[in-house]
C-alpha positions in Angstrom: 53.8 -53.4 22.5 57.5 -53.4 21.8 58.6 -56.4 19.8 61.1 -57.4 22.4 58.4 -58.1 24.9 56.0 -61.0 25.5 52.2 -61.0 25.8 51.0 -63.8 28.1 47.9 -62.3 29.4 45.4 -60.1 27.6 47.9 -57.3 27.8 51.5 -57.1 29.1 53.1 -53.7 28.8 56.7 -52.4 29.2 57.2 -50.3 32.3 59.7 -47.6 32.9 62.2 -48.6 35.6 60.9 -47.3 38.9 62.9 -46.1 41.9 61.8 -43.9 44.7 63.9 -42.1 47.2 62.5 -41.1 50.6 64.4 -38.0 51.8 68.1 -38.1 52.1 68.1 -41.6 53.7 67.7 -43.3 50.3 65.2 -45.8 51.7 63.1 -47.5 49.1 59.3 -46.9 49.0 57.1 -49.5 50.6 54.7 -51.2 48.1 51.1 -50.4 48.7 48.6 -53.2 48.5 44.8 -52.7 48.1 41.8 -55.0 47.6 39.7 -53.8 44.7 36.9 -56.3 45.0 35.9 -59.1 47.4 34.0 -61.9 45.5 30.9 -63.4 47.0 29.8 -59.9 48.1 26.4 -60.3 46.4 23.7 -63.0 46.5 24.6 -64.6 49.7 25.7 -68.3 49.2 25.0 -68.0 45.5 27.8 -65.4 45.0 26.0 -63.7 42.1 29.0 -61.4 41.6 31.1 -64.6 41.0 33.6 -66.6 43.0 36.9 -68.5 42.6 38.6 -66.5 39.9 41.3 -68.6 38.2 42.7 -66.4 35.5 44.6 -63.2 35.3 43.0 -59.9 34.2 42.9 -58.0 31.0 43.5 -54.2 31.0 42.6 -51.6 28.3 44.2 -48.2 27.5 42.0 -46.4 30.0 43.1 -48.7 32.8 39.8 -50.6 33.0 40.1 -54.2 34.1 38.3 -57.3 32.8 38.2 -60.8 34.1 36.2 -64.0 34.8 35.2 -65.9 37.9 34.9 -69.7 37.4 31.9 -70.1 39.7 29.0 -68.2 41.0 26.9 -65.7 39.0 23.2 -65.8 38.6 23.2 -69.3 37.1 26.2 -70.8 39.0 28.3 -71.2 35.9 30.6 -68.3 36.5 30.7 -64.6 35.7 32.6 -62.1 33.6 33.2 -58.7 35.2 34.6 -55.2 34.7 36.4 -52.9 37.1 36.0 -49.4 35.7 38.8 -47.0 36.4 37.0 -43.9 37.8 40.2 -41.9 38.3 39.9 -42.2 42.0 39.4 -45.9 42.3 37.7 -48.9 40.6 34.0 -49.7 40.4 33.2 -53.4 40.1 30.3 -54.6 38.0 29.3 -58.2 36.9 28.7 -57.9 33.2 27.8 -61.4 32.1 26.5 -64.6 33.8 27.6 -67.9 32.3 25.1 -70.7 31.7 25.0 -73.8 29.5 24.4 -72.1 26.2 27.4 -69.8 26.6 29.5 -72.4 28.3 30.3 -72.6 32.0 33.3 -72.6 34.3 35.6 -70.1 32.5 39.2 -70.7 33.4 41.1 -68.3 31.1 41.5 -64.5 30.8 39.5 -62.4 28.4 41.0 -61.0 25.3 40.1 -57.5 24.0 39.9 -56.9 20.3 40.3 -53.7 18.3 36.6 -53.8 17.8 36.0 -53.7 21.6 34.6 -57.2 21.7 35.8 -59.6 24.4 36.8 -63.1 23.5 37.2 -66.0 25.9 36.6 -69.7 26.6 34.5 -71.8 28.9 35.8 -75.1 30.2 32.4 -76.8 30.3 28.9 -76.3 29.0 27.8 -75.7 25.4 25.9 -78.1 23.2 28.2 -81.0 24.0 29.2 -80.0 27.5 32.8 -79.9 26.2 33.2 -76.1 26.5 32.9 -73.2 24.2 34.8 -70.3 22.6 32.6 -67.2 23.1 32.4 -63.6 22.0 30.9 -60.9 24.3 29.8 -57.4 23.1 28.8 -54.5 25.3 25.2 -53.3 24.9 24.5 -49.7 23.8 24.1 -48.4 27.3 27.3 -50.0 28.6 25.5 -51.8 31.4 26.1 -55.4 30.5 27.7 -57.7 27.9 25.7 -59.7 25.4 26.6 -63.1 24.0 27.4 -62.2 20.5 28.7 -65.5 19.2 29.6 -68.9 20.6 31.6 -71.8 19.1 30.7 -75.2 20.5 33.5 -77.7 21.0 33.5 -81.5 20.4 31.4 -81.1 17.3 33.5 -83.7 15.5 33.8 -87.4 16.0 35.9 -88.3 19.1 36.2 -84.5 19.8 38.8 -84.2 17.1 38.2 -80.5 17.2 39.2 -80.4 20.9 37.3 -80.2 24.2 37.6 -78.4 27.6 39.7 -75.3 26.9 42.0 -74.4 29.8 43.3 -71.1 28.4 41.9 -67.9 27.0 43.0 -66.7 23.6 46.5 -65.2 23.1 48.0 -63.2 20.2 51.7 -62.4 19.5 51.1 -58.7 18.7 49.6 -55.9 20.8 46.3 -55.8 18.9 43.8 -58.5 18.1 41.8 -57.7 14.9 39.5 -60.6 14.1 37.6 -58.5 11.6 40.5 -58.8 9.2 41.0 -62.6 9.7 43.2 -62.5 12.8 43.3 -65.6 15.0 44.0 -66.2 18.6 46.0 -69.2 20.1 44.6 -71.3 22.8 44.9 -74.7 24.6 42.4 -77.5 25.2 42.9 -80.2 27.8 41.0 -83.0 26.0 40.1 -84.1 22.5 42.2 -83.7 19.5 43.8 -86.4 17.4 45.1 -88.4 20.4 42.5 -87.5 23.1 45.0 -85.5 25.3 44.2 -82.0 24.1 45.8 -79.7 21.6 47.1 -76.2 20.9 44.9 -74.4 18.4 44.2 -71.2 16.6 40.6 -69.8 16.5 39.6 -67.4 13.8 36.4 -65.6 14.8 35.7 -64.2 11.3 35.4 -67.7 10.0 34.3 -69.4 13.3 37.0 -71.9 12.6 39.3 -73.9 15.0 42.6 -74.9 13.4 44.7 -77.5 15.3 48.4 -76.6 15.6 49.8 -79.3 17.9 48.4 -82.4 19.6 49.6 -83.6 22.9 50.9 -86.9 24.4 51.4 -89.0 21.2 52.4 -92.3 22.6 53.1 -94.4 25.7 54.4 -92.3 28.5 53.3 -89.1 26.7 56.8 -88.1 25.5 55.5 -84.8 24.0 53.9 -83.8 27.3 50.4 -84.1 28.8 48.0 -81.9 30.8 48.6 -78.5 29.1 48.6 -75.3 31.1 46.3 -72.3 30.5 48.8 -69.9 28.8 50.2 -69.6 25.3 53.4 -67.5 25.1 55.5 -66.3 22.2 59.3 -66.3 21.7 61.4 -63.6 20.1 60.3 -64.8 16.6 56.6 -64.9 17.7 56.6 -68.7 17.7 54.0 -70.1 20.2 55.5 -71.5 23.4 53.6 -73.5 25.9 54.2 -75.7 28.9 52.6 -79.0 30.0 52.7 -80.1 33.6 53.0 -83.8 33.0 54.6 -86.1 30.5 57.9 -85.6 28.7 61.0 -87.7 29.2 60.8 -87.6 33.0 57.0 -87.2 33.4 57.5 -83.9 35.1 56.4 -81.6 32.3 57.7 -79.9 29.2 58.5 -76.5 27.8 57.9 -76.4 24.0 58.3 -73.6 21.6 57.5 -74.8 18.1 56.4 -73.9 14.6 56.2 -76.7 12.1 58.8 -78.7 14.1 59.9 -78.3 17.7 62.6 -75.6 17.9 63.0 -75.3 21.7 62.2 -78.0 24.2 63.1 -78.7 27.8 62.0 -81.8 29.7 61.8 -80.8 33.3 63.3 -82.9 36.1 66.3 -83.6 33.9 68.6 -83.1 36.8 68.9 -85.1 40.1 66.1 -84.4 42.5 64.4 -82.2 39.9 66.9 -79.4 40.6 65.9 -77.8 37.3 62.3 -77.6 38.4 59.2 -79.8 37.8 55.5 -79.4 37.0 55.3 -76.0 35.2 51.9 -74.4 35.5 52.3 -71.2 33.5 53.7 -69.8 30.3 56.9 -67.9 29.7 58.0 -64.3 29.1 60.9 -63.2 26.9 63.7 -60.7 27.7 66.0 -58.7 25.5 68.8 -61.3 25.5 67.0 -64.1 23.6 65.8 -65.9 26.7 62.4 -67.0 27.8 61.6 -67.0 31.6 59.0 -69.0 33.4 58.1 -70.7 36.7 57.7 -74.3 37.9 55.3 -75.3 40.7 57.7 -77.8 42.3 61.3 -79.0 42.1 64.3 -76.7 42.5 66.9 -76.7 45.2 64.2 -76.9 47.9 61.5 -78.8 46.1 59.0 -75.9 46.2 59.3 -74.4 42.7 61.6 -72.3 40.6 62.1 -69.3 38.3 64.0 -70.5 35.2 65.3 -69.1 31.9 66.2 -70.8 28.6 68.3 -69.4 25.8 66.0 -69.5 22.7 68.9 -69.6 20.1 72.2 -71.4 20.1 72.6 -74.3 22.6 69.3 -73.6 24.4 71.2 -73.3 27.7 68.8 -73.8 30.7 69.3 -72.0 34.0 67.5 -71.9 37.3 67.4 -68.2 38.4 65.8 -68.8 41.7 64.6 -71.7 43.9 61.7 -70.9 46.2 61.6 -71.8 49.9 65.2 -70.6 50.3 64.1 -68.8 53.5 62.9 -70.2 56.8 59.2 -71.4 56.6 59.2 -70.5 52.9 58.9 -66.8 53.8 60.0 -66.1 50.2 57.1 -68.0 48.8 56.5 -71.5 47.4 54.6 -73.2 44.6 54.0 -70.5 41.9 51.1 -71.1 39.7 51.0 -67.9 37.7 53.6 -66.7 35.1 55.9 -63.7 35.1 55.7 -60.2 33.7 58.7 -58.0 33.0 59.4 -54.4 33.8 62.7 -53.1 32.4 65.1 -55.7 33.8 62.9 -56.9 36.7 60.4 -59.8 36.7 57.2 -59.8 38.8 55.0 -62.8 39.8 53.1 -64.6 42.5 53.4 -67.7 44.5 50.3 -69.7 45.6 51.8 -70.6 49.0 54.4 -69.6 51.5 55.1 -66.1 52.7 54.8 -64.9 56.2 51.1 -65.7 56.3 51.2 -69.0 54.3 48.8 -67.7 51.7 51.2 -66.8 49.0 53.2 -63.8 47.9 53.8 -61.2 45.2 57.5 -61.1 44.4 60.0 -59.4 42.2 63.2 -61.0 40.8 66.0 -59.1 39.0 68.0 -60.6 36.2 70.7 -61.5 38.6 68.4 -63.8 40.6 67.8 -61.5 43.6 64.2 -62.1 44.9 62.2 -59.7 47.0 58.7 -60.3 48.5 56.4 -57.3 47.8 53.4 -58.6 49.6 52.6 -61.5 52.0 49.0 -62.8 51.7 46.9 -64.0 54.6 48.9 -62.5 57.4 45.7 -61.6 59.2 42.9 -63.9 60.4 40.5 -64.8 57.6 42.9 -63.7 54.9 41.0 -60.5 54.1 43.5 -59.6 51.4 43.0 -63.0 49.6 45.0 -66.2 49.4 46.5 -68.5 46.8 47.0 -65.9 44.0 47.3 -67.4 40.5 47.2 -66.1 37.0 49.8 -63.7 35.7 49.8 -60.0 36.9 49.0 -57.2 34.5 50.1 -53.5 34.8 49.0 -50.1 33.6 52.5 -49.1 32.9 52.6 -46.5 35.8 53.7 -48.7 38.6 50.4 -50.3 39.4 50.1 -54.1 39.2 46.8 -56.0 39.3 45.9 -59.6 39.9 43.5 -62.1 41.5 43.6 -64.4 44.5 41.5 -67.5 44.3 40.5 -67.7 47.9 40.2 -65.5 51.0 38.8 -62.0 51.0 36.0 -60.7 53.2 33.5 -63.4 52.0 35.9 -66.2 51.2 35.3 -66.1 47.4 38.6 -64.6 46.4 39.8 -61.0 45.5 40.9 -58.7 42.9 43.9 -56.7 44.1 46.2 -53.8 43.2 49.9 -53.4 44.2 51.5 -50.0 43.7 55.2 -49.6 43.7 
Protein backbone atom coordinates (compact mmCIF):
# COMPACT_ATOMS: atom_id res chain seq x y z
CA UNK A 1 0.00 0.00 0.00
CA UNK A 2 1.22 3.50 -0.80
CA UNK A 3 2.58 5.22 2.32
CA UNK A 4 0.11 8.07 1.89
CA UNK A 5 -2.84 5.86 2.61
CA UNK A 6 -4.42 4.40 5.70
CA UNK A 7 -5.24 0.85 6.57
CA UNK A 8 -8.24 0.64 8.88
CA UNK A 9 -9.54 -2.74 7.89
CA UNK A 10 -7.69 -5.83 6.96
CA UNK A 11 -6.88 -4.18 3.64
CA UNK A 12 -7.58 -0.71 2.22
CA UNK A 13 -6.20 -0.08 -1.24
CA UNK A 14 -5.82 2.96 -3.46
CA UNK A 15 -8.26 3.10 -6.35
CA UNK A 16 -7.83 4.84 -9.63
CA UNK A 17 -10.34 7.65 -10.04
CA UNK A 18 -13.37 6.28 -11.85
CA UNK A 19 -15.66 8.13 -14.21
CA UNK A 20 -18.03 6.60 -16.73
CA UNK A 21 -19.70 8.28 -19.67
CA UNK A 22 -22.91 6.94 -21.12
CA UNK A 23 -23.03 7.97 -24.76
CA UNK A 24 -22.88 11.61 -25.72
CA UNK A 25 -25.17 12.67 -22.88
CA UNK A 26 -22.37 12.54 -20.32
CA UNK A 27 -24.65 10.94 -17.70
CA UNK A 28 -22.84 9.14 -14.92
CA UNK A 29 -23.13 5.37 -14.52
CA UNK A 30 -25.65 4.05 -11.99
CA UNK A 31 -24.00 2.12 -9.12
CA UNK A 32 -24.90 -1.57 -9.15
CA UNK A 33 -25.73 -3.22 -5.80
CA UNK A 34 -25.75 -6.98 -5.23
CA UNK A 35 -26.18 -9.21 -2.18
CA UNK A 36 -23.43 -11.84 -2.06
CA UNK A 37 -24.72 -13.77 0.94
CA UNK A 38 -27.78 -13.80 3.18
CA UNK A 39 -26.92 -14.95 6.70
CA UNK A 40 -29.13 -17.47 8.49
CA UNK A 41 -29.52 -19.37 5.21
CA UNK A 42 -28.48 -22.64 6.87
CA UNK A 43 -29.53 -24.47 10.02
CA UNK A 44 -32.92 -22.90 10.49
CA UNK A 45 -33.14 -20.87 13.73
CA UNK A 46 -29.60 -21.94 14.66
CA UNK A 47 -28.15 -20.01 11.70
CA UNK A 48 -25.22 -22.37 11.31
CA UNK A 49 -23.74 -20.16 8.58
CA UNK A 50 -23.63 -17.30 11.10
CA UNK A 51 -25.70 -14.19 11.79
CA UNK A 52 -25.31 -10.61 12.95
CA UNK A 53 -21.97 -9.66 11.33
CA UNK A 54 -20.49 -6.62 13.07
CA UNK A 55 -17.10 -6.08 11.43
CA UNK A 56 -15.87 -5.18 7.98
CA UNK A 57 -14.31 -7.67 5.61
CA UNK A 58 -10.74 -8.55 4.68
CA UNK A 59 -9.77 -9.01 1.03
CA UNK A 60 -6.76 -10.77 -0.47
CA UNK A 61 -4.90 -10.25 -3.74
CA UNK A 62 -7.20 -12.70 -5.54
CA UNK A 63 -10.31 -10.83 -4.47
CA UNK A 64 -11.42 -13.44 -1.93
CA UNK A 65 -13.31 -12.02 1.06
CA UNK A 66 -12.98 -13.03 4.72
CA UNK A 67 -15.08 -12.10 7.71
CA UNK A 68 -16.82 -13.01 10.94
CA UNK A 69 -20.39 -13.24 12.17
CA UNK A 70 -20.82 -12.52 15.86
CA UNK A 71 -23.54 -15.11 16.46
CA UNK A 72 -24.77 -18.39 15.01
CA UNK A 73 -22.53 -21.15 13.75
CA UNK A 74 -22.72 -24.77 14.90
CA UNK A 75 -22.09 -23.84 18.56
CA UNK A 76 -23.87 -20.47 18.67
CA UNK A 77 -20.69 -18.52 19.38
CA UNK A 78 -20.27 -17.05 15.92
CA UNK A 79 -18.60 -18.10 12.70
CA UNK A 80 -15.73 -17.15 10.40
CA UNK A 81 -16.37 -17.33 6.67
CA UNK A 82 -14.82 -16.99 3.24
CA UNK A 83 -16.35 -15.78 -0.01
CA UNK A 84 -14.23 -17.21 -2.81
CA UNK A 85 -13.94 -15.13 -5.95
CA UNK A 86 -14.82 -17.59 -8.72
CA UNK A 87 -14.33 -15.09 -11.52
CA UNK A 88 -18.06 -15.01 -12.22
CA UNK A 89 -19.28 -14.48 -8.67
CA UNK A 90 -18.62 -15.35 -5.03
CA UNK A 91 -19.06 -18.70 -3.29
CA UNK A 92 -19.79 -18.53 0.45
CA UNK A 93 -18.45 -21.10 2.90
CA UNK A 94 -18.41 -21.13 6.69
CA UNK A 95 -14.83 -22.05 7.57
CA UNK A 96 -14.77 -22.00 11.40
CA UNK A 97 -17.33 -22.22 14.19
CA UNK A 98 -16.52 -20.42 17.44
CA UNK A 99 -16.98 -22.05 20.85
CA UNK A 100 -15.61 -21.46 24.33
CA UNK A 101 -12.08 -22.77 23.74
CA UNK A 102 -11.52 -20.47 20.75
CA UNK A 103 -13.49 -17.55 22.16
CA UNK A 104 -16.99 -16.49 21.19
CA UNK A 105 -18.78 -13.44 19.80
CA UNK A 106 -16.11 -12.12 17.40
CA UNK A 107 -16.66 -8.40 16.79
CA UNK A 108 -13.61 -7.39 14.75
CA UNK A 109 -12.38 -8.11 11.22
CA UNK A 110 -9.83 -10.77 10.38
CA UNK A 111 -6.24 -9.92 9.47
CA UNK A 112 -4.38 -11.90 6.81
CA UNK A 113 -0.68 -12.53 7.32
CA UNK A 114 2.04 -13.09 4.76
CA UNK A 115 2.03 -16.72 5.90
CA UNK A 116 -1.66 -17.05 4.93
CA UNK A 117 -2.83 -17.37 8.53
CA UNK A 118 -5.82 -15.40 9.77
CA UNK A 119 -5.65 -13.46 13.02
CA UNK A 120 -8.59 -12.14 14.97
CA UNK A 121 -10.20 -11.64 18.34
CA UNK A 122 -13.25 -12.91 20.18
CA UNK A 123 -15.04 -10.65 22.67
CA UNK A 124 -16.02 -13.46 25.05
CA UNK A 125 -15.15 -17.05 25.83
CA UNK A 126 -11.73 -18.48 26.44
CA UNK A 127 -10.39 -19.79 29.73
CA UNK A 128 -11.59 -16.76 31.71
CA UNK A 129 -14.60 -15.81 29.58
CA UNK A 130 -12.81 -12.53 28.89
CA UNK A 131 -12.13 -13.13 25.24
CA UNK A 132 -9.24 -14.38 23.14
CA UNK A 133 -6.80 -13.51 20.39
CA UNK A 134 -6.81 -16.41 17.94
CA UNK A 135 -4.95 -17.70 14.90
CA UNK A 136 -6.70 -19.73 12.20
CA UNK A 137 -4.92 -21.79 9.56
CA UNK A 138 -6.44 -23.43 6.49
CA UNK A 139 -6.31 -27.22 6.33
CA UNK A 140 -4.49 -28.95 3.49
CA UNK A 141 -7.63 -29.49 1.45
CA UNK A 142 -8.75 -25.89 1.82
CA UNK A 143 -12.15 -26.90 3.14
CA UNK A 144 -12.00 -25.41 6.61
CA UNK A 145 -9.85 -23.44 9.03
CA UNK A 146 -8.23 -24.96 12.09
CA UNK A 147 -7.61 -23.25 15.41
CA UNK A 148 -3.82 -22.96 15.26
CA UNK A 149 -3.23 -20.87 18.39
CA UNK A 150 -5.24 -19.04 21.01
CA UNK A 151 -4.22 -16.41 23.57
CA UNK A 152 -6.53 -16.23 26.59
CA UNK A 153 -7.13 -12.80 28.10
CA UNK A 154 -7.53 -11.79 31.74
CA UNK A 155 -4.74 -14.16 32.78
CA UNK A 156 -3.25 -11.52 35.09
CA UNK A 157 -4.66 -10.20 38.36
CA UNK A 158 -7.56 -7.75 37.83
CA UNK A 159 -7.27 -8.44 34.09
CA UNK A 160 -4.25 -6.15 33.83
CA UNK A 161 -3.53 -7.81 30.46
CA UNK A 162 -6.92 -6.65 29.18
CA UNK A 163 -10.31 -8.21 28.56
CA UNK A 164 -13.09 -8.27 25.96
CA UNK A 165 -11.45 -7.12 22.72
CA UNK A 166 -13.70 -5.00 20.50
CA UNK A 167 -11.37 -4.74 17.52
CA UNK A 168 -9.45 -7.02 15.27
CA UNK A 169 -5.71 -6.58 14.78
CA UNK A 170 -4.38 -3.72 12.63
CA UNK A 171 -0.97 -2.95 11.14
CA UNK A 172 0.47 0.25 9.71
CA UNK A 173 1.96 -1.33 6.60
CA UNK A 174 0.47 -3.39 3.83
CA UNK A 175 1.84 -6.73 5.04
CA UNK A 176 1.61 -8.48 8.41
CA UNK A 177 4.56 -10.80 9.00
CA UNK A 178 4.39 -12.24 12.53
CA UNK A 179 7.00 -14.88 11.72
CA UNK A 180 9.65 -12.17 11.91
CA UNK A 181 8.32 -10.60 15.09
CA UNK A 182 5.65 -8.31 13.65
CA UNK A 183 2.86 -7.20 15.95
CA UNK A 184 -0.69 -6.06 15.38
CA UNK A 185 -2.52 -3.28 17.25
CA UNK A 186 -5.88 -3.84 18.89
CA UNK A 187 -8.29 -2.44 21.47
CA UNK A 188 -9.95 -4.03 24.51
CA UNK A 189 -13.02 -2.65 26.25
CA UNK A 190 -12.17 -3.80 29.78
CA UNK A 191 -9.25 -4.60 32.01
CA UNK A 192 -5.90 -2.89 31.85
CA UNK A 193 -4.36 -0.76 34.58
CA UNK A 194 -7.55 1.22 35.28
CA UNK A 195 -10.23 -1.29 34.35
CA UNK A 196 -11.54 0.67 31.36
CA UNK A 197 -9.71 -1.15 28.61
CA UNK A 198 -6.54 -0.47 26.68
CA UNK A 199 -4.81 -0.23 23.35
CA UNK A 200 -2.25 -2.98 22.88
CA UNK A 201 0.11 -4.71 20.50
CA UNK A 202 0.01 -8.47 20.13
CA UNK A 203 3.08 -10.36 18.92
CA UNK A 204 2.06 -13.85 17.73
CA UNK A 205 5.64 -15.15 17.52
CA UNK A 206 6.06 -14.57 21.25
CA UNK A 207 2.36 -14.91 22.19
CA UNK A 208 2.73 -11.62 24.04
CA UNK A 209 0.34 -8.72 24.68
CA UNK A 210 2.09 -5.37 25.17
CA UNK A 211 -0.11 -2.56 26.61
CA UNK A 212 0.32 0.73 24.73
CA UNK A 213 -2.25 3.00 26.33
CA UNK A 214 -4.81 2.70 29.12
CA UNK A 215 -8.18 4.41 29.03
CA UNK A 216 -10.17 6.61 31.38
CA UNK A 217 -7.51 7.47 34.06
CA UNK A 218 -9.53 9.47 36.54
CA UNK A 219 -12.85 10.97 37.46
CA UNK A 220 -14.92 11.81 34.41
CA UNK A 221 -12.60 9.72 32.17
CA UNK A 222 -10.67 12.70 30.75
CA UNK A 223 -8.68 10.44 28.40
CA UNK A 224 -11.79 8.83 27.00
CA UNK A 225 -13.84 5.73 27.70
CA UNK A 226 -15.57 2.95 25.72
CA UNK A 227 -13.04 2.47 22.91
CA UNK A 228 -14.16 1.66 19.39
CA UNK A 229 -13.22 -1.34 17.31
CA UNK A 230 -10.71 0.23 14.92
CA UNK A 231 -7.08 1.29 15.20
CA UNK A 232 -5.87 3.67 12.51
CA UNK A 233 -2.51 5.21 11.66
CA UNK A 234 -1.58 8.79 10.82
CA UNK A 235 0.98 9.98 8.25
CA UNK A 236 3.84 8.98 10.55
CA UNK A 237 2.27 5.58 11.29
CA UNK A 238 1.38 6.59 14.82
CA UNK A 239 -1.69 4.70 16.05
CA UNK A 240 -4.93 6.68 16.15
CA UNK A 241 -8.11 5.60 17.85
CA UNK A 242 -11.45 7.00 18.93
CA UNK A 243 -13.42 6.51 22.13
CA UNK A 244 -17.16 7.14 22.13
CA UNK A 245 -17.44 8.43 25.70
CA UNK A 246 -15.34 10.41 28.13
CA UNK A 247 -13.09 13.30 27.30
CA UNK A 248 -13.58 16.92 28.30
CA UNK A 249 -17.25 16.90 27.26
CA UNK A 250 -18.06 13.20 27.79
CA UNK A 251 -18.87 12.86 24.09
CA UNK A 252 -15.79 11.00 22.95
CA UNK A 253 -12.20 11.59 21.93
CA UNK A 254 -9.92 11.26 18.90
CA UNK A 255 -6.37 10.46 19.99
CA UNK A 256 -3.27 9.87 17.86
CA UNK A 257 -0.35 9.15 20.12
CA UNK A 258 3.04 7.61 20.51
CA UNK A 259 4.83 8.07 23.82
CA UNK A 260 2.78 11.20 24.49
CA UNK A 261 -0.43 12.45 22.94
CA UNK A 262 0.37 14.27 19.70
CA UNK A 263 -3.11 14.88 18.31
CA UNK A 264 -6.27 15.01 20.36
CA UNK A 265 -9.79 16.30 19.86
CA UNK A 266 -12.52 16.25 22.49
CA UNK A 267 -15.83 16.02 20.66
CA UNK A 268 -18.76 18.28 21.48
CA UNK A 269 -16.36 21.17 21.99
CA UNK A 270 -18.75 23.45 20.10
CA UNK A 271 -22.29 24.54 21.02
CA UNK A 272 -24.89 21.80 20.44
CA UNK A 273 -22.06 19.44 19.53
CA UNK A 274 -21.78 21.04 16.10
CA UNK A 275 -18.34 19.41 15.74
CA UNK A 276 -19.88 15.96 16.20
CA UNK A 277 -20.25 13.55 19.10
CA UNK A 278 -19.88 9.86 19.86
CA UNK A 279 -17.39 8.66 17.25
CA UNK A 280 -17.77 4.94 16.59
CA UNK A 281 -15.07 4.26 13.99
CA UNK A 282 -11.44 4.99 13.19
CA UNK A 283 -9.92 7.47 10.76
CA UNK A 284 -8.33 7.47 7.29
CA UNK A 285 -5.58 9.79 6.13
CA UNK A 286 -5.35 11.86 2.96
CA UNK A 287 -2.43 13.40 1.07
CA UNK A 288 -2.70 16.80 2.79
CA UNK A 289 -1.77 15.71 6.33
CA UNK A 290 -5.36 15.32 7.50
CA UNK A 291 -7.14 12.38 9.05
CA UNK A 292 -10.85 11.90 8.27
CA UNK A 293 -13.51 10.12 10.31
CA UNK A 294 -17.18 9.97 11.24
CA UNK A 295 -19.24 10.61 14.35
CA UNK A 296 -22.48 8.84 15.12
CA UNK A 297 -24.27 11.94 16.43
CA UNK A 298 -23.87 15.69 16.69
CA UNK A 299 -23.26 18.01 13.78
CA UNK A 300 -25.57 20.66 12.38
CA UNK A 301 -28.57 18.31 12.45
CA UNK A 302 -27.65 16.10 15.38
CA UNK A 303 -27.35 12.90 13.31
CA UNK A 304 -23.62 12.54 12.78
CA UNK A 305 -20.77 14.03 10.77
CA UNK A 306 -17.79 13.46 8.56
CA UNK A 307 -14.85 15.43 9.96
CA UNK A 308 -11.17 16.01 9.26
CA UNK A 309 -8.29 17.16 11.43
CA UNK A 310 -4.92 18.54 10.42
CA UNK A 311 -2.28 16.21 11.86
CA UNK A 312 0.53 18.80 11.89
CA UNK A 313 0.61 22.47 12.83
CA UNK A 314 -2.40 23.82 14.68
CA UNK A 315 -4.48 20.60 14.40
CA UNK A 316 -7.31 22.54 12.78
CA UNK A 317 -10.63 20.67 13.04
CA UNK A 318 -13.29 20.85 10.33
CA UNK A 319 -16.72 19.30 9.82
CA UNK A 320 -16.87 18.32 6.14
CA UNK A 321 -20.49 17.12 6.21
CA UNK A 322 -23.41 16.91 8.66
CA UNK A 323 -25.86 14.09 8.02
CA UNK A 324 -29.64 14.50 7.89
CA UNK A 325 -29.27 17.64 5.77
CA UNK A 326 -32.07 16.36 3.52
CA UNK A 327 -35.73 15.79 4.25
CA UNK A 328 -36.33 12.65 6.33
CA UNK A 329 -32.56 12.12 6.48
CA UNK A 330 -32.55 10.82 2.90
CA UNK A 331 -28.79 11.46 2.84
CA UNK A 332 -28.28 9.06 5.76
CA UNK A 333 -27.83 9.36 9.51
CA UNK A 334 -25.82 7.88 12.36
CA UNK A 335 -22.73 6.38 10.70
CA UNK A 336 -21.08 3.53 12.60
CA UNK A 337 -18.41 2.44 10.13
CA UNK A 338 -15.36 4.40 9.06
CA UNK A 339 -14.28 5.76 5.69
CA UNK A 340 -12.09 4.47 2.90
CA UNK A 341 -10.51 6.69 0.26
CA UNK A 342 -10.31 6.43 -3.51
CA UNK A 343 -8.24 9.17 -5.15
CA UNK A 344 -9.87 12.28 -3.71
CA UNK A 345 -13.22 10.71 -2.77
CA UNK A 346 -14.26 9.07 0.50
CA UNK A 347 -16.72 6.19 0.80
CA UNK A 348 -18.66 4.97 3.81
CA UNK A 349 -22.00 3.84 5.22
CA UNK A 350 -24.64 5.15 7.58
CA UNK A 351 -26.56 2.79 9.84
CA UNK A 352 -29.81 4.73 9.47
CA UNK A 353 -31.62 7.13 7.20
CA UNK A 354 -31.83 6.94 3.44
CA UNK A 355 -35.02 6.51 1.45
CA UNK A 356 -35.76 3.19 3.12
CA UNK A 357 -34.66 4.12 6.64
CA UNK A 358 -32.21 1.22 6.77
CA UNK A 359 -29.03 3.14 6.07
CA UNK A 360 -26.97 4.15 3.07
CA UNK A 361 -23.73 3.76 1.19
CA UNK A 362 -22.38 7.21 0.37
CA UNK A 363 -19.50 9.05 -1.24
CA UNK A 364 -18.08 12.39 -0.17
CA UNK A 365 -15.57 14.44 -2.13
CA UNK A 366 -12.89 16.59 -0.52
CA UNK A 367 -15.07 19.64 -0.96
CA UNK A 368 -17.86 18.15 1.17
CA UNK A 369 -20.31 17.15 -1.59
CA UNK A 370 -22.16 14.00 -0.47
CA UNK A 371 -23.89 11.50 -2.77
CA UNK A 372 -25.93 8.47 -1.74
CA UNK A 373 -24.92 5.42 -3.80
CA UNK A 374 -27.39 2.96 -2.29
CA UNK A 375 -30.43 3.20 0.00
CA UNK A 376 -30.95 0.12 2.18
CA UNK A 377 -34.34 -1.34 3.02
CA UNK A 378 -36.43 0.34 0.33
CA UNK A 379 -38.34 -2.92 -0.14
CA UNK A 380 -40.43 -4.81 2.41
CA UNK A 381 -38.35 -7.08 4.60
CA UNK A 382 -35.10 -5.31 3.72
CA UNK A 383 -33.83 -8.06 1.39
CA UNK A 384 -30.67 -6.07 0.69
CA UNK A 385 -29.87 -5.77 4.40
CA UNK A 386 -30.17 -2.99 6.95
CA UNK A 387 -27.96 -1.08 9.39
CA UNK A 388 -24.61 -1.48 7.60
CA UNK A 389 -21.56 -1.03 9.79
CA UNK A 390 -17.89 -1.79 9.61
CA UNK A 391 -15.74 -0.06 7.02
CA UNK A 392 -15.98 -0.95 3.34
CA UNK A 393 -13.15 -2.68 1.48
CA UNK A 394 -12.39 -2.63 -2.23
CA UNK A 395 -10.60 -4.74 -4.81
CA UNK A 396 -9.16 -1.67 -6.52
CA UNK A 397 -11.30 -2.13 -9.65
CA UNK A 398 -14.42 -0.21 -8.67
CA UNK A 399 -15.97 -2.94 -6.49
CA UNK A 400 -16.79 -2.14 -2.85
CA UNK A 401 -17.72 -4.81 -0.30
CA UNK A 402 -19.32 -4.59 3.13
CA UNK A 403 -21.74 -6.08 5.63
CA UNK A 404 -25.19 -5.20 6.90
CA UNK A 405 -26.01 -6.35 10.43
CA UNK A 406 -29.71 -6.95 9.83
CA UNK A 407 -32.18 -7.64 7.08
CA UNK A 408 -31.58 -9.94 4.18
CA UNK A 409 -33.76 -12.83 3.08
CA UNK A 410 -33.56 -14.54 6.48
CA UNK A 411 -33.09 -11.51 8.75
CA UNK A 412 -29.53 -12.39 9.81
CA UNK A 413 -27.72 -9.71 7.82
CA UNK A 414 -25.94 -9.68 4.47
CA UNK A 415 -22.62 -9.41 2.68
CA UNK A 416 -22.94 -7.01 -0.24
CA UNK A 417 -21.07 -5.65 -3.25
CA UNK A 418 -21.42 -2.19 -4.81
CA UNK A 419 -19.93 -1.66 -8.26
CA UNK A 420 -19.27 1.84 -9.60
